[in-house]
Structure formats: structure tokens, C-alpha cells
C-alpha positions in Angstrom: -66.5 11.5 -12.2 -66.7 9.7 -9.4 -70.2 11.2 -7.1 -69.6 11.7 -3.3 -72.2 11.4 -1.1 -72.5 12.7 2.6 -72.5 10.0 5.2 -76.1 9.6 6.2 -77.1 10.9 9.5 -78.0 7.7 10.4 -74.6 6.2 10.1 -73.4 9.0 12.4 -76.1 8.1 15.0 -74.9 4.3 14.7 -70.9 5.2 15.3 -72.1 7.5 18.5 -74.3 4.8 19.9 -71.5 2.2 19.3 -68.8 4.4 21.1 -71.2 4.9 24.1 -71.8 1.5 24.2 -68.1 0.8 24.3 -67.5 3.5 26.7 -70.1 2.2 29.3 -68.8 -1.3 28.7 -65.1 -0.3 29.5 -66.4 2.0 32.2 -68.1 -1.2 34.0 -65.8 -4.1 33.0 -62.4 -2.3 33.2 -61.4 -4.0 36.5 -62.4 -7.5 34.9 -60.2 -6.9 31.7 -57.3 -6.1 33.8 -57.6 -9.7 35.7 -57.8 -11.1 32.4 -55.0 -9.7 31.3 -52.8 -10.5 34.2 -54.4 -14.3 34.2 -53.2 -14.6 30.6 -49.6 -13.5 31.3 -49.6 -16.0 33.8 -50.9 -18.5 30.8 -48.3 -17.6 28.3 -45.3 -16.2 29.7 -42.4 -18.5 30.3 -41.6 -18.2 34.1 -37.7 -19.9 33.4 -36.0 -16.8 33.1 -36.6 -13.1 32.8 -35.7 -11.5 29.5 -36.9 -9.0 27.3 -38.8 -9.7 25.1 -40.3 -12.4 26.9 -40.4 -16.0 25.7 -44.1 -17.2 25.3 -45.4 -20.5 25.6 -48.2 -20.6 22.8 -48.4 -24.2 23.0 -51.1 -24.3 25.7 -49.1 -26.7 27.7 -48.6 -23.9 30.4 -52.3 -23.0 30.3 -53.2 -26.6 30.7 -50.9 -27.2 33.5 -52.7 -24.1 35.7 -56.2 -25.5 34.7 -55.2 -28.9 36.4 -54.1 -27.0 39.3 -56.7 -26.7 42.2 -54.9 -23.6 43.9 -55.3 -21.7 40.2 -59.2 -23.2 39.9 -60.2 -21.9 43.1 -59.2 -18.3 42.5 -59.0 -17.5 38.7 -62.0 -19.9 38.1 -64.3 -17.4 40.3 -62.7 -14.5 39.1 -63.3 -15.3 35.4 -67.0 -16.4 36.0 -68.2 -14.5 38.9 -68.5 -10.9 37.1 -70.8 -12.3 34.3 -73.3 -13.4 37.1 -72.7 -10.2 39.0 -73.5 -8.5 36.1 -76.6 -10.3 35.4 -78.1 -9.7 38.9 -77.1 -5.9 38.7 -78.9 -5.7 35.5 -81.8 -7.6 37.3 -81.9 -5.2 40.2 -81.2 -1.9 37.9 -78.3 -0.8 39.5 -76.4 2.4 38.4 -73.2 2.0 36.3 -71.1 3.0 39.2 -72.1 0.1 41.4 -71.5 -2.7 39.0 -67.9 -1.3 38.4 -67.3 -1.5 42.2 -68.9 -4.8 42.2 -66.2 -5.7 39.4 -63.2 -4.1 41.6 -64.1 -5.7 44.5 -64.9 -8.8 43.2 -61.5 -9.5 41.3 -59.6 -7.8 44.3 -61.2 -10.5 46.5 -60.7 -13.6 44.4 -57.7 -12.9 42.0 -55.2 -9.8 43.0 -55.4 -10.2 46.9 -55.8 -13.9 47.2 -54.5 -15.6 43.8 -51.7 -13.2 42.8 -50.2 -11.8 46.5 -51.2 -14.3 49.2 -50.6 -17.5 47.1 -48.0 -16.4 45.0 -46.0 -13.9 46.9 -46.9 -15.0 50.9 -47.4 -18.8 50.3 -45.8 -19.5 46.9 -47.9 -21.9 45.9 -49.5 -20.7 42.7 -47.7 -22.1 39.5 -46.1 -19.6 37.4 -46.7 -16.6 39.1 -44.4 -17.7 42.3 -41.7 -18.0 39.7 -42.6 -14.5 38.0 -43.3 -13.0 41.4 -39.4 -13.9 42.5 -38.1 -12.8 38.9 -40.1 -9.2 39.7 -38.9 -9.0 43.1 -36.2 -11.4 43.9 -36.3 -11.0 47.6 -39.0 -13.7 47.4 -36.2 -16.2 47.5 -35.7 -15.4 51.2 -38.0 -17.1 53.9 -41.1 -15.4 54.8 -40.5 -12.5 57.4 -36.8 -12.3 56.5 -36.0 -8.7 57.6 -35.3 -7.9 53.5 -38.8 -8.7 53.0 -40.7 -7.7 56.2 -42.6 -5.0 54.1 -43.8 -7.7 51.3 -44.8 -9.9 54.2 -46.8 -7.0 56.2 -48.4 -5.7 53.0 -49.7 -9.9 52.2 -50.8 -10.0 55.8 -52.7 -6.9 55.4 -54.4 -8.6 52.4 -55.5 -12.0 53.9 -56.5 -10.8 57.0 -58.1 -7.4 56.3 -58.4 -6.4 52.3 -59.5 -9.8 51.0 -62.3 -9.9 53.6 -63.3 -6.4 53.1 -63.7 -7.0 49.0 -65.8 -10.0 49.7 -68.0 -8.1 52.2 -68.3 -5.0 49.9 -69.4 -7.1 47.0 -72.4 -8.3 49.4 -73.0 -4.6 50.5 -73.1 -3.4 46.7 -75.3 -6.3 45.6 -77.9 -6.0 48.8 -77.9 -2.0 48.1 -76.8 -1.6 51.7 -77.0 2.5 52.4 -73.3 2.1 54.2 -71.7 0.8 50.9 -70.1 4.1 50.1 -68.4 4.7 53.6 -67.1 1.2 53.9 -65.8 1.3 50.3 -63.8 4.5 51.0 -62.6 2.6 54.1 -61.5 -0.3 52.1 -59.7 1.7 49.1 -57.7 3.9 52.1 -56.4 0.1 53.5 -55.6 -0.6 49.9 -53.8 2.9 49.2 -51.9 2.4 52.4 -50.8 -1.3 51.8 -49.7 -0.3 48.4 -47.2 2.3 49.7 -45.9 -0.2 52.3 -45.4 -2.9 49.5 -43.7 -0.5 47.0 -42.2 2.2 48.6 -39.0 1.0 49.9 -38.0 -0.9 46.5 -38.5 2.0 44.7 -36.3 4.4 47.3 -33.6 1.5 47.1 -34.0 2.0 43.4 -34.4 -1.8 43.1 -34.8 -3.6 39.8 -34.6 -6.7 38.6 -36.2 -6.7 34.7 -38.9 -6.1 33.0 -41.4 -7.6 35.6 -40.2 -5.1 38.1 -41.6 -2.2 35.9 -44.6 -4.1 34.8 -45.4 -5.1 38.5 -45.1 -1.3 39.6 -47.4 -0.3 36.7 -49.7 -2.7 37.8 -49.4 -1.7 41.8 -49.9 1.9 40.5 -53.8 1.0 39.8 -54.2 1.0 43.8 -52.9 4.3 43.9 -55.2 5.9 41.1 -58.1 4.0 41.6 -58.5 4.8 45.4 -57.7 8.5 44.8 -60.2 8.7 41.7 -63.2 7.2 44.1 -62.3 9.4 47.0 -62.4 12.7 44.7 -65.6 11.5 43.2 -67.3 10.7 46.8 -66.0 14.1 47.3 -68.0 15.5 44.6 -70.9 13.7 45.0 -71.3 15.0 48.4 -70.6 18.6 47.6 -74.4 20.3 48.2 -76.2 21.2 45.0 -76.4 24.8 46.2 -72.7 25.3 46.6 -73.0 26.1 50.1 -70.2 24.5 52.2 -71.5 25.6 55.9 -74.9 23.7 55.1 -76.8 26.2 57.0 -79.5 28.1 55.7 -78.8 31.6 54.9 -80.5 34.1 57.2 -83.3 36.4 56.0 -82.4 40.0 56.6 
């Protein structure tokens, strides 16, 4: 007969420890993982046509083309390399897990999502592959800039270029310096991101616009700029709540 032995307590502790480590890793690094996923999509999805399932270029030629393009190197390069330097500096300064998470979010927004994706692919349309994918997901990108049909897109792109990207770079600095104003300014920047996302997507949603699967993928990605600001706003409210449960902030009078 086969004897079954219960799992040792050491094995259980090891699994628990591994789960905790993975949870901590995802908590801090999810913005970076999100950015890398979009870069991988750019590197392998054939931009010639939008079909489902998508045609993939697994030969590496498309990725090699990107690696030779200055506009890609100037945006994707810092996006891919910068978080490791930021994480090293955050560990050296013993920052809490919440601050490195914000560092990741604002870093990938500044270099990739605001600049590499929306400004260079949607507004100026000089980013290889992503420019074509943007046109597939929202065909009004073929119109000239500030055409009445795409004004809402260009307003959002302008907001990213002149406000959101500079705010993101500033917040990376504030979090690295542990500036006491960082959480307040972060709420302001997240509010701007939230509003810009609504301006960008709401007209197309209300008109039931849909081109292909990329339209759905685009709106799914865009939902992160709604859910994440909402989450941080609620988290900040909870942290600001007095520990004793009082909402008045005044000491109770003694009888």
C-alpha cells in the first residue's frame, strides 16, 4: 500500500511566502507589465489590416524595425529600462510599496503612454506600427489634425502633451525626493487623466463607433485611466480618515 504523508509545515510556509512575494511584485510592477504588454503588441501585430485573430509577425523583423527607429528608442527605451533604476533607488531609500507603485505609474505614463503612444502615434503619427494600429482602432485618425470629426481626440492629445506628461515627470521627481506635497499633486494629476480619458472616449462610445477588435482593446486599456484614479482617490480618502472615527476633527467636550 502507498503511504500518504501530510505536507510539511515548511512547504506550506514556502508557498505562502512565494504568494506574498508575487503579490508584492505585482502591486508595484503592474504599470510596467502593462506598458511592456503594449510594446510587445506593437512588436508583433501586423499593422497592415485589422482582422481577428490578428496576424502576427514572429520573425522579429517588425521588432528590429522598431529598434532602429529613433522615436521608438527615445520613448520605449526609457520605459523599459527606467523602472529598474527607479526600483533600485526606491529600495535604497526604503520607500513604502505604495510610493514605488506611483513611481512606476508616472514613469511609464510620461515616457510611453502619454508620449510614445498618444502624442507620437495619435497626434503627430510618426511612431511606426502604432500609428497604423491607432488608425485601425479609430479610423478618424486619417483626418487631418483638428478636423471637426477628431477634435475631441486632439484635445486629449494636447492635454497629454502640455499638461499630463509634464505632470508625470514632475511626480516622478516628487516621489523620489519624498516631497510632502506628492500625494496632493498626484490627486490633481489623476483628476486630469480621468477627465482627459472621458473626453477621449465618450464621444465614440455614445456614437457606438467600432472598427475592429482593436477598438475594444483600446477602450479596455483606456479603462485603466478611469479605474486607477478612482482607486487612488478612494485610497487617499481612507488614509485621510481620522483613526478615532471622528469626522469633525474637534475634541469632544468634557461634561
